[in-house]
N, C-alpha and C positions, 0 to 999 in steps of 0.2 A: 053174489058176495065176492068182494075183492080180497084176495089173500096178499097182504103186504109182506114183503120180505124184510127181515131184520138184518142189520149188519153185525149183530152181536156174535162173538165167538164163544162157543160152549164146549166145555170138556165134560164128557160122561165117563165116570169111573165105575165099572161094574164087571165082576168076573163071570156073570151069567150072560152068554151070548144072546139068548132069547130076550132077557130083560133089557139089555142094552139096545137091541133092535127095536123093541117096543117103545122105549124112551125116545130113541132117535126119530121113529116114525111120528110119534105125537108132536115132537118139536118141529118136524118138517111141516106137518099140517098146520102148525101155528105160525109158519112163516120164517122159522129159523133153519137156515141151510148151511151154516158154518159150524159143523159139529165134528169134534174129534173124540174117538172112543179108545180107551185103554182098559185092560182087564186086571190090573193089579195096583196096589198102593205105591209100590216102588216105581212103576211106570208113570204113575200120575206125578210123583215127586220129581222125576227126571224131566218130564215134559214141561213142567212149569218152572224148572230151574232151581228147585229146592234140593240140590245135590249135596253130598258130603264134602266134595272138593270145592275149590274157590272159583270154579269156572263161571264166567259171566253168562247170564241168561240170554238166549237168542230172541229175535223178534217174534218167533213162533211160540214163545213161552207165555205170551199175553193171552189171557182169556177173560171174558166179561162176566162169566158165571161158571161155577163148577158144580155138577150134579154127581153125587157120590153115594154108592151103596155103603151102608155102615158095616156090613159083614164081608170084608175082603179077606182072601186066604193068606196073604203074606204079611202085610201090615194092615191092621184093622183101620176102619174109617176114622176112628177117634184120634189115633196117633197121626194119621195122615193130615187130618184137619189141624191138629196142634202144630205140626211141623210147617204146614202151609202158612199159618199165622205168624210164624217166626221168619218166614221167607219174605224179603222185601217186595218182589213182584206180586205176591198173592196175599199180602198182609190185609188188604181191604177188599179182596175179591169175594163176592157173595158165594157161600157154599151151601147148597141145598142137599140135605141128607135124605136118602131113600131108606125107609125103616119099616119093618113089619111090626104089627101090634105087640108082639111078644118081646120086642127089643126096647121097652120103655126105659129101663135103667141105663142101657147103652146109649140111648138117645139123649138122656139127661147129661151123660158124660160128654157126648158130642157137643152139646150146647156150651158146656163149660170149657171145651177145647176151642170154641170159636165158631161153631156152625151158625148159619144165619137163619135157617128155617128147615122144615122137613115135609116130605110127602109120604103118606102111608102106602104100604103095599097091600093088595095089588094096586098099581098106579091108575089113577083116573086122568084122562086127557085134560078135562076141564080144570081139575085141581092142579095138575102139573103146570099147565100153561099160565094159570092165574098167579101161581107163586113165582114162576120164572119172571113174568112181566113185572110183578110187584118188586122183586129184588133188583131187577135191572133199573127200574125207575128210581128206587131208593139209592142205588149206587150212583146213578147219574146226578142226583141231587146232592149226594155226599161229595162227589167229585167237584161239582160247581161250588159247593161251600168251601172245600179245601182250597180251590183256586182263588176264591175271594179272600180267604184268610191269608194265603201266600202273598197275594197282591197287596193286602193291607199291611202285612209284615214288611214287605219290600218297601212300600211307601213310607212306613214308620222309620225303618232303618235309614232310608235315604234322607228323610227329614232330620233324623238325629245326626247323621253324618254332616248334613249342611250346617246344622247348628254348631256342631263341634268345629268344623272348619272355620265358621264365622267367629267362634270364640278365640281362634288363634290369629286373627287379623286385627290390627289397630284401626279404629274407626276414623281417625284423622288422616293418617298417611296411607292407609290401605296396603300396608306391608305387614309381615309377621310381627307379633308382639312379644311381650316378656314371657307369656305362657308357652308360646312356641319355642322360645330359647330354652326354657326349662326342660321341655320334653326332648328337644334335640340333644341337649347336653346329657340328659339321662340315658337316651338311646345309645349315644356314643360309649358311655361307661358300661352299659349292659352288653354291648357288642365288643368290648375290649379294644376300642379305638381311642387314639389320642385326639386332641382338638386344639385349635388356636382361636382366640377370641380377641377382637379389637374393639375398644370403646372409643366412640367419637362424640364429644359433648359440646354443645353450643355454649361457649364461655359466657358467664354472667347471665344465664338464661332467666333465672328468677327475677333479677333486676330488670331485665328486658321486659318481662311480662308486666311487672309492676309499673314500669314507666310508659309502655306503649299499649298495653292491653292484650286481651286474649286473641283478638282477631289478628293483630299484627304478629303475635307470637306464632299463631298457626301458619300464617303465610311464610314466616321465616323457617319454621320446621319443614314445610313442604319444599321450600327452595333448597334446603340442605339435603333433604331426601333425594331430590333430583340430581344434585351434585354427586352424592355418594353412589347413587344408582348408576351413574355414568362412569364410575371409576373402574379401573382394571382389576377387579377383585378376582381371586383364584376361582377355578372351576368348582362347582358344587357349593360354593359359599353362599350364605344367606344374609341379606340386609334386614335388620330388625330394628323396630323403634321401641325402645324400652320405656319411653315416657319422660316427661319433664326435660325435654331438650337433649336426651341421651339416645344415641344410636349404637347398635352393636353389629359387627360383622363376624359371623360365625363360620369357621372353616373346619368341617369334620375330617377326621383321618389326616390331619396336618402333621408332617414329619417334624416341624419346628415352627417357630414364630416368624421366620424370615419373610414369608410371602405377605403376611398382613402388616408387618413392620414397614415393608416397602410401600404397600398401598397407603398406609397412614402418612408416610413421608410425602408421597405424591399428592395426597389430598391436602395436606398442610401447605405444600408449595403452591398448589394450584389455586387455593382459596386466599392466599396471603394478600393478594392485590385486588380481590373482588370487592367492588363497591356496591352496597345495597342500601336501599332506602331504610332509614331507621335501623342501621346495622348496630351490632353490639360491641364493636371494637373500641379501643381507647379514643379514636378520633371520631367515633360516632358513625362512620361510613364503612369501615373495613370489617369483614366477617372474621371472627376469631373462634377457633375450635381447639378443644383440649383432646388429645389422643393418648391412648396407652394400649399396649398389646401384651397378652399373656398366652402361654402355651402350657398344657398339662398332658400327662399320660392318662390312660383310662382309670387308674387307681386314685387319681387326685383331682378328678373333674368336678366333684361336688362343690368345691369352694372357689372355682374359677370366677364365677359371676360375682359373688359377694366380695371377693378380694379385689376385683376390678372396680367395683363401686366404692369400696373403702379407699382405694387409690385415688379415685375421682374426688372424693371428699377432701382428701389431703391436698391434692393439686388445686382444688377450688379454694380451699382455705388459704393456701399459700398465695394464690393469685389475688384474692381479696385483700390480703395483708399488704401485698406490694402495692 
């Protein structure tokens, strides 16, 4: 008969040297040769890292199963079991209780404290090994199930994160959208940071859509996106497509509006003579943009976007009137 050696680490907790020796011998005959023996409840708690201080457990604190006499002299097995269940390294470790027939009430209390199974005294080699192997098999299956659940949770969170990130991107321009701007503005306010926001709107965009159609309007939006993307925007600023021909450039922690004001001036100057097919300017070939910049401290950021959009409405109305 081949005696296969198990890699399981076993902790035996027993104040009786003879009883501990017998348990160890039975385990060794069953192929378990990584056995640690302690003779008190306090020693057991210390070796598994369930100490009163905040010291981190060592690598030696890991055991695959704990075999413990219920009647220990310093801290009884019931309390040791309960404290081990509150200890992270031993929260799910199988605990096999050694109990005499007269200790029925104490055994019930041990199960309530978190014991996994018991072996009656005097110990039978067959009974002991059968329960140890069963508990180890159940623990391995529990560990595999926990791993699968963790992997599933990780996958679910990753998918949720992917969907969240996708919800912050505009489908047409593939740059951050209005929702992203809302969150960025809110984050600045919560962190006590000021911010500057520049609005860049394609003039007469609705008229352009009506005259040339959605496809041409999309191409125009993408062209403007590329122009703005190549502008010398401040560090950490974000280019955002707000929709309907409106772009935003958001600069968190901006000390004032000077940087974005300069950017908008450069954009206006650089696009003034750009000729584009089906352009929206007065001559039908020149690209025309409406720009406006605002700056707010952290206490007044909630209204920065609505105020800029209101300003856009006023500028658009004035342009259409002219």
